[in-house]
N, C-alpha and C positions, 0 to 999 in steps of 0.2 A: 504493500500500500504506500501511497505517497505520504511522506512524513514531513514535507517541507512546511515551514510556517508562513502564514499570511499575516502581515502586519495590518494596522488600521489604515488601509488604503481604500480606494473605491471598490476594489475587488472584495475586500473583507466586508465592507458595508453591504455589498450585493448579496453575499453569502449569509450575512448575519440573520436573515429572516427565514432561512431554510434549515433543514436538518440534514446531517450526513447519515445515511442508512448503510450499515455495515453488515455484510453477509460473507464474512471470511470463511474459507474452507476449513481452517484449522481450529474451529471453535464450535461448541454446542450452542452458541448464542447468536442472536440477531440484535443489533443495537441501533437506535436512533439517537443522535446527539444534536442538540440545538447549538448551532454554530454562533448564535448571538450570545449565549451564556456559557457554553461549554458543558452544560449539564446534560445527563442522559435522560431523554424524554420517554424512551420505550425500551424494554428489555424483554425479548422472547426467547424461549428455548426451542431449538430446532426439533422438528419431528413431533412437536406437541400438537395433537389432533385438535385441541381447542384454541391453539394460537394465543394463549393467555399472555397479556401484558402483566408482568410481575411488578410493575410500578404504577402508582397513581399518576394519571395524566396531569401535567402541570401547565396546561394551556387554558384552564378555566372551564373546559367542557364537562369533565366528570364532576367536578365541584367548582362552582364559580369563584370561591375564595382561594383555591389552590392554583397559584400562578407560577410563572417560570422561575422565579427566584428561589422556589422550594425544590427544584429539580435535583435528582441524584448527583452527588459530587460537589454541589455548591455548599456554602456553609457560613459560619460566623465565628468570631472570637472576640474576646475583650483584651485589650492591650493596655498595660500600665507602664509608663515611662516617666520616671521621676515622680512628680505629684499628679500627673495627668492620667486619667483612665477613660478610655473611649471604646465603645463597641464598634466592630467592623464586620462587614459582610462581603464575601467575594461572590460575584455573579456576572461580572463583565470582564472578559479576558483582555489583556493587552496584546497577547499573541495566542494564536490557535492554529493547529495544523489543519490541512484541507479536510481530513477525515474526522477532526474533532477529538482524536485520541490523545492529543497532547495540548495542554492549555496552560498559560501562565497568567496569573493575576497579581496585582500589586495594590495593597491596602496600607497606606502610610509607609512605614519602613519595612513592612513584611511582604516578601514575595512568596506566593503560593504556587507551587508547581504541581500540576496534575498530569500523571502519565498513565496511559492504559495500553495493555498489550494482550493479544491472544496467544495462549501457549498451551499445548497439549489439551485442547478442547476447553480450557478454562479462560476466564477473563481475569487478568491481574491488574489491580489499580494501586497506585502509590501516590500519596499526598505528602509534599515536603514544604515545610515552613522555614524560610530563611530570613534572618535579621540582616537587612542591608543598611541599617542605620549605623550611627556612631556611638550609640549608648546601649547598655544592657536593657532588655525589656522583659516583662512578665506577660506571658500569654496564658489566659485562663478562660473558663467557660467556652471551650472550643467545641464546636459541633459540626459534624458533616451530615448533611441531609441524606437519608436513605429511605425514600418514600415507598416502602413496600406496599403492595396493593391489598391491604387488610381493611376491608370495609364491607358493608352489608346491604346491598340493594334488594336482596331477596334470595330465597334458597336456590332457584334454578341457576342464577348467575353465580352465586357464591360457590356452589358445588364444583363448577368447572373453571371458574375464572377469578377466584379470589384466594388469598393465602392466609393461613394462621401463622403469624410470625412469632417465633420463640427466640428471644435475645438472651445471650449470656455475656454480660459485661465482665468477663473474667480476666481483666488486665491483658497480659501477653498471650493468654490462651482464650481470648474472646471468640465468639462465633455467633452466627444467626442461622437458624433452621426455619425456612419458610416452606410450610406444607400446604399443598393445594387443599382447600377445605373439604373437598369430596374424598380425599385420601388417595386419588389416582395419580401415579407418576406420569411425567417427571415433576420433581420438586426442585427447589433452589436452595443452595447452601452458600454460606460465606464463612471463611476461616481467616483469622488474623495471622499474618506471617511476619510482621515487623511492627514495632511500636506496641501501643497498648490502647485498650478501650476501657474506661473506668465506670461508665454509666451511660444511660440514654435519656433523652428528653422526648416529650410529645408536644407537638405544635398544632394550632388551628382546630381547637375543640370549642364546643359551646352549643347552647340550645339552638342558635341560629345557624350553626354549621353542622348540619346533618344530625344533630341531637344525639341519640343513642345508636345511630346506624353507621358509625364511622369511627375508626380507632384513632385517626389523626395522622400527622406526618412525623415520622421518626427522625431523630438525629442522634448519631453515635457520638458520645463525648470522649475526647482525648484527655490525657492527664494535663494538669497545669505544668507549665515549663518555663524556665528562664533561658533566654538566648542572649549570649554576648554578641557583639558585632561579628558578622559572617558565620555565626553558628546556625545550625539547622536542626530540625526535628522532623522525622518521617514516620508515617504509618502506612502499612501496605496490607492488602487483603486479597484473597483469591475467591472468585465466585465460580461455582460448579453446579452442574445438574446432578441429581441423585434420585434413587428409586424408593427411598423411605428411610426411616430412622436408622436402621442398622447399616444401610449403604452410606448414609450421611456420616456416621461415625467412622466407617472404614475409610472413606475418601478424605475426611478431615485428618485422620492420622497419616495417611499417605502423603498429604501435602504439608506435613510438618507440624500439624496441630497437636495439642495436648488435651486429653480428656480427663476430667476429675469426676469421680462418683463416690458416694458413701452408701453404706448398707441401709441407712435411713437418715432422716434429717431432723427429727424431733426425738429426743432421748429423755429418759427418766434419770434423775440424779443417781449416780453410781454406776450407770451403764458405760460400756466401752464403745467408743465410736471408731469405726474403721473407714478410712479414706484411701481410695486407690487412685493412682495417677498412671495413665496409659500414654505411651509414646511409641511410635514406630522407629524412633531414632534414640540412641543412648543419650541420657541426660546427665549432665555433669554438676558436681557440687550441690547435690540435692539436700535441702534442709527444710525444716517445717517449724511453724510456731502455732501455738494455741493462744489466742488473745495476747500475742506479743511475747509469750514465753516459749523457749525451745522445747520441742518434742522430737523423739527419734524417728528416723526414716529407715526403712529396710527394703531390700529388693526381694520380691517374692514372685517366682514364676513369670518373670518379665515385667512385672508391675512394681511401681514404687508405692509402698504401703506405710500409712501412718495409723497407729492404733494408740488411743489415749483414753483414760478414764475421765469421765465428766462428773465433777463433784459439786459444782456450784450452779444453781439455777440461773437462767438468763441466756442471752445471745452468746454464741461461740463462733469465732472466725478462725478457721484453720487455713493458714497461709502456707503455700508451698513455693519454695525458691529453687531455681534451677538455672543451669547454663550462665552462671555469672550473676547478672542483675535481673533476670527474668523472674516473674512470679505469677501465681494464680491463687485461687482460694475456693473454699466451700463455706457456706453459711449454715450453721446449725442452731438449734434451740434446745435448751435443757429445762425441763419442768420437774418439780418435786416428785409428783406422782400423777399419772393421767386421770385415774378415777377420783383422786382427791381434788384435782383441779375441777373436774366436772361437778363434784359435790359442792365445792365452794361457789361455783357459778349458780347452781340451783338454789342454794341457800340465799344468795344475794338477790336473786329474782324474787324469791318468796318474801324476804324481809325488806327489800328496798324498791322493788319495781311493781308491786301490786297496789292499785289504787284502793286505799282504805278509808277514804273520805266518803261516808255514807250519803252526804249531800250532793256528791258529784254523780252525774248520770253514768259515769264510767266506773262506778263502784264495782270492784272485783276484777277489773281488767288488769292485764300485765302491760305496762307502759314503757315507752322509750325513756332511757335514762341519760342525762347529760353529765358526763364524767367531770367536766370543768365546773359546772354548777353544783356537782355532788347532790343531785336531786332528780326526781321525776321531771321529765320535760312535758309540759302541759299542752304543747302544740298550739301555742298562742303567740309565736313570734311573727311580727309583720313581715310580709314579703318572703316568707319561707315556702316550702313545698309541703303543705299540710297533709296531703293524701298519703304520703309515704312515711308519715310519722304519727298516724292515727292509732286508735286503740284496737284495731282489728287487722285483717289482711295478714301480711308476713309476721306480725307480732304474735299470731297464734302459735308460731313455733315455740314460744316460751311455754305455752300450755302443753303442747305435745311433749316437750322435753321433760317437764315436771311429771307428766303422767308416766312416761317411760321410767323415770327415776323412781317413782313410787312403786312401779311394778318390780323394780330391782331390789328396793330397800324396805318397802312396807313402812316407811316413815310416816307416822300418823300426822305429824305437822304438815307434811305435804298434802295429805288427803284433805285437811281442812281448807287449805289454800285452793286446791283444785276444785272442790265442790263449789266454793264461792265463784271461781272462774267459770265453771260450767253453767252456773245460774246466769252469770253475766252474758255468756254467749247466747244461750237459748232465749233469754228474755229481752236482751238489749240489742243484739246484732242480727237476730233472726225474727222473721215474722211467723205468724201462726202456721203458714204453709211452707216454712223453711226457706223462704227467700233470705239470702245471707248477705248482709252489708258489711262494709269495712268500718263504719262508725255509727255511733248511737243515734245520730239524727236520721239515719235510714233514708237519705235523700239522694245519694249518689254512690258510686263505686260498688255496684252489684257485680263483682268480678267473678268469672268462672273459677279462677284459682281459689277463691275463698272457700268454696264448697268442699274441695278436696282436703284442705287443711283442717277445717272444722270437723269434717267427717272423720278424719284420721284421729283427731283429739277424742271424739266420742268413742270410737272403737278402742283406742288405748284405755280409756276410762272403763269400758266394759271389761277389758282384759284385767284391769287392775282391781275392779270392785265386784265383778259378777252381776252388776245391776243391769237387768235386761233393758231398762229404759234407755240406757246409753247406746245399746245396739240399735234400738228403734230410731233414736235421734240420728245416728250415723247413716242408717239406711235411708231415712226420709230426706236427709240433707243431700245425699247423692241423687235421689229421685228428683228432687227439686232442680238440681243442676242439669240433669238429662232433659227434663221438660223444657228448660229455658235455653240451653246451649247445644243440645243435640249430642251427636256422637263423634264430632270432629275436633273437639277441643283438646289441644295438647297441654293438658294441665301438669303442673309440677306436683309430683308425689301422689298420684292416684292410688288410694289404699286398697289394692286388689286382694292381696293375701290376707291381711288382717281383717278386712271387711268381710270377706267370705267366711273366714274361720270364725269370726264373731257371730255371724248369723247362724252358722251351723251349730255352734256351741250353745246358742240361745234358743235352739229349736225352732228357728224361723225358716222353715223349709221353703215355703212359698216365696218369701222375700229373697232367699238364697238363689233360687232358680231365676227370679226376675233380674237380680243384680248380675248374676253370671251372664245372662243373655245380653244385658246392657254392655257389659265389658266385652263380650264377644263382638257385638256390633261396632264398638269402638275399635277393637283390634282389626276388624275388616277395613275400616277407614284408614287406619295407620298403614296397613299392608298395601292397600290400593294407592295411597299417596306415595309410599316408598320414600325416596330422597327428595321428593317435591314437598318440602315442609311448608305449611301455611304461615303467613305472617300473623303475629298477634300484637302484643304491645311493643315488640321490637321486630324488625323485618326478618332477622335470622340471628340465632344465638345458640350457645351451648345449652341453655335451659329451655329450648324447644326440642333439640335433637335428643339430648340425654333422657329427658322424661319419657319420650316415646319408646326408647329401648328399655328403660326401666319398667314401663307398663307391660310391654310385650314379654319381657322375661318373667314377670310375675304370672302373666296369663299362661305362659308355657308351663311353669311349675305347677299350676293348678290343673291344667287340661292335658298336658303332655302331647299336644298337637304339634306335629313337626313343622307346619307352616309358620308357626310363630318363631321357632328357633331358626328356621331358614331366613326369615326377615331380620331377626336380631343380628345374625352373622353378616347380612348384607349392609346393615346400618352401623355396625360397630366401628369400621374404619373412620366414619365421619365423626363419631364421638371421640375416638382416640386422637384424631387430628388436632383437637383443641389443646391437648396436653403436651408439655415439654418434659425434658429430662435434665434440666440444668441443676447443678449441685447446690441448691438452696431450698430451705423450707418454704420460702415465699413462692417458688416457681416449680419445683419438681412435682410432676403429676398434678399440677394446678391448672385448671382450665382458664382460658383467656376470658376475662371480664373487664369492662372498660367504661362503665357509665354509672355503676351503682353508688359510688362515692358522691356523685352529684345529687341523685334523687333521695338517698337515704341518710347522707352524712350531714354533719353540722357545717362543714367547710364548703359543701356543695361544689365539689371539684370533679369535673370530668377527667377521665384518664384511667390508665391501667390500675386495677385493684387486685393485688396479688398478696395473699389469697383473698378471694371473695367466697363467702360461705356456700353459695350455690355450686361452687366447684365440687362440693361433696355429693351432688347428684351423680356425678360420674363415678364417685366411689361406690354409690349404691348400684350403679350399672355393673361395675366390675364384680361386686359382691354377688349379685344375682346371676351374672354370667358364669361365675365359678360354680354356682349351684346347678346351673343348667347344663354345663359341659363337663364338669369335673376338673377343669383346668385351674389348679390351685395357684398358679402364678397371678391370676386376676384377683384372688383373695389378698395376696400380698400387696398388689398395687392398690386395692381398695383401702387397706389399712394405711398405706402411705398417704393417700389422698386425705383421709379424715384426720390422721395424725398431724399433718402439716397445717391444717386449719386450726389447730389448738393455739397457735400464736395469737389468735383473736381474743383469747381469754387470759385473764391475769390472775395472779396468785391471791389478790384481795377479793376476787369474785366479780370484779368489773369486766367489761368487754368492749370491743370496738366493732362497728359494722363494716369497716373497710380499711385496708392498708393501701395507701397511695404509693405505689412502688417506684415510678420513675424519679430521676434526680430532680427534674422540674417539669411542670406542665404549663404550657403557654408562658414560660418565664417565671412562674411562681414555684418556689421550693416545695417539693413534695416529700416523699420518704417519711410518712408519718401515719400513725393510727388515728382515724377520725374520732373525735370526742364522744360521739353518740354511740351508746349501746342500743341498737335498734332491732335488727332482724337477724343477727348473726347466729342465733341459737339453733337454727336449723343444722348448723355444722355439728352440734353435739347430738341432735336427733339422729343424724346419719352415722355419727361415731358409734352410738349405741347399737344401731342396726348392724353395722359392719363387724363390731367386736363382740356383741352379745346376742345378735340374731333377733332382736325385737325392735 
C-alpha cells in the first residue's frame, strides 16, 4: 500500500471529506478510515455473513450525538506544564498517509503518532506521545476512543450485528473481548502488546441519548506519565478475529498476552486464594504482592501460581510483576462468612427498612434505605425518579429474601415481620381481583413483572408456614397476570417450580392443572419466538434473555419434555455472551448492565454497573441448566455469579443497589457504590437458590 504522507495541501483538503477503504489480502479485517480525522469509521471482519460493523458509526446517522471526533483512535489528554493545566483532544491530523494508516497530530507541545499495520491477519495499532517542548510535562486523564458497537436497537439487530464488550483494564496485560450478542462467530479481540491500560471511561450517556438502549462510547485510559523534552510514551495493541472465549484466550496468549485467573473471586476469611498466570512465553523476574505486601510465586505445570491465605475482610488486590517493570492484577473480596453476611442483611431489613409508622399508608412495606441519611428514604425528593424507589415492584425482593431466610432458620422474629409485609401486599398493593400495583395509590405502574415477584413471595410464604391461603394468593396473582398480559411476557423470575409444588402440596389439583397449562402456553410462545426476543421496558437486555431460559429450564424439570431442553440449548449461547471472565469480583461471570444506577440509584448515573444484582438471573440459569443436563460445571459458574454479587452487601447489614464501575462516566468520577439500598436483595434471593436449592 502507498504509505507516503499528504500534507495540508489542496490534495489533502480534497481527500479530507472521504474515507480510505482498506481491503488488504493479509488481514481478517476491512477498515474505513476518515481521512479528515484519521479515525477508523468502520471495522468489519472478512467472511462475516452478517457484515457487522464492530464500531458505532461516528457520522451522526446511528446516533445523532455521536460525531466524528469520537471515532476509533482519536482521543484526549490533560497536560500540566508548570502551573498550567489544559485538556487537549486530537482529531485533526497535521499529516496523514493516503490510506489513513499513519497519522500525526500535534496538540501544544505533544505530538501524537498513530501507526497501523496489517500483519498475519491481525490489525496492529500503536499510539506514541512525544514531548516536543522544552519543559517537562505531566500527561494524565489520557483516553483513546474505542467505540465498540455495544448498543440495543432490538433483538433481531442485536443478535447478528451488535457486540457484548468485556474490558479488562489489566495494566500491561489488558484486553477486550467483544462477543457478537447472538454468540455466533466471528468475534473480535484486542490484546495489549506495549504500554498499559489502567481503566476505561464511558462517554455520551443520558436520558436524551438513547436512554437505556445504548452503552455509550468507550475510551481506554492510559497511565499518567511524565515526559521530559523529547521523551515519549507508547501503547500498542493487536486486534484479531476469534471463534469464542477459548479461541480468544488461545490467540491472546499466542500474541504475547498474559492471562490471570483465580479459583474464585469472593472468599471467606481464612480461605486460601489461588491465582494462576498463563503465558505462552517465559516470564522473567516474577513477583507478587497482596495489598502491597510480598507473597510467593511458584511455577506449576507451566503456570505461575500465587497461593495466599486471606485473613482480613475487605478488598484484596493481588498484583503480579513480570519481565522487569510489567504488571497485572486480580481483584478479590474477603467476607467474614457468607451466610452470616446474609443474616446481617436480613436483620437490617427487618429492623431498619420496614415501615413501622402505622399512620403511613405504606405501613408494613420494606422501603428503600438511604445509607448517607442513615434512614428510610420516603420517596419525597423533588425531581427524582419516584417509580423506581417506591414501596413495591423490585423492592418485593426484600420480602422474598426474608421468606427464604425464614424457611432456612425458622426465626420467629422474621415471621412477625413477614406477616405484616404480606398484609401490606395483599391489602395495599393489590386489588380484590389481584391487580398488582407498585405503590399504594394504585394509580399507575401495573407492571407485569410485579405479579411474578408477589406470587413468588406468596409461594415462599406457603412453603414457610403451610398456610394454604398463601398458595391461593400466589395462584390468583398469576391468574391475574395471565388475564391482563397474556402468555408472551418475558417476566423476571416466573415461579414455575415453587408455584406448582405449592399447589400440589396444598391439594389444589384443579389450580395445578390450570397453572401448568398457562406455563405450557407461555413456553410455546418462548419457543416460537426463539432468539427474536420482544422489547419490553428496554429494547434488548440480559434480563429479557436470561429469564426466558430460566423459565424454560424450570418447565423442562417439571415436564421432562425434550422440546424445552432443545430450546434452552439453542438460547444458552446468547445468555452466556453477556458474561466475561476477567479476574475481578466486579466482572467475572457478571452480566453486562449499564443503566440501573440511573433509575434506581441516588446519584442517578448512567453507565456500567458491575455487578448489578440482576446478573444473578444468569446464575439461576446456570443452576437450572446443571439440573437439566447434569453438567456440574454450570453449578460452579452459578455459585461464582451469586458469590461475586455479595460485594453489594456490607458487614453492618447495609447494601448498595449498584456499583458504578468505570473510572469516569461523561467526565464524572465513578468507581463507587451508590448510597441507596434499593432493589439489590434479589442477589441474595438467587444466592439462596443456587446454594440451598430454595
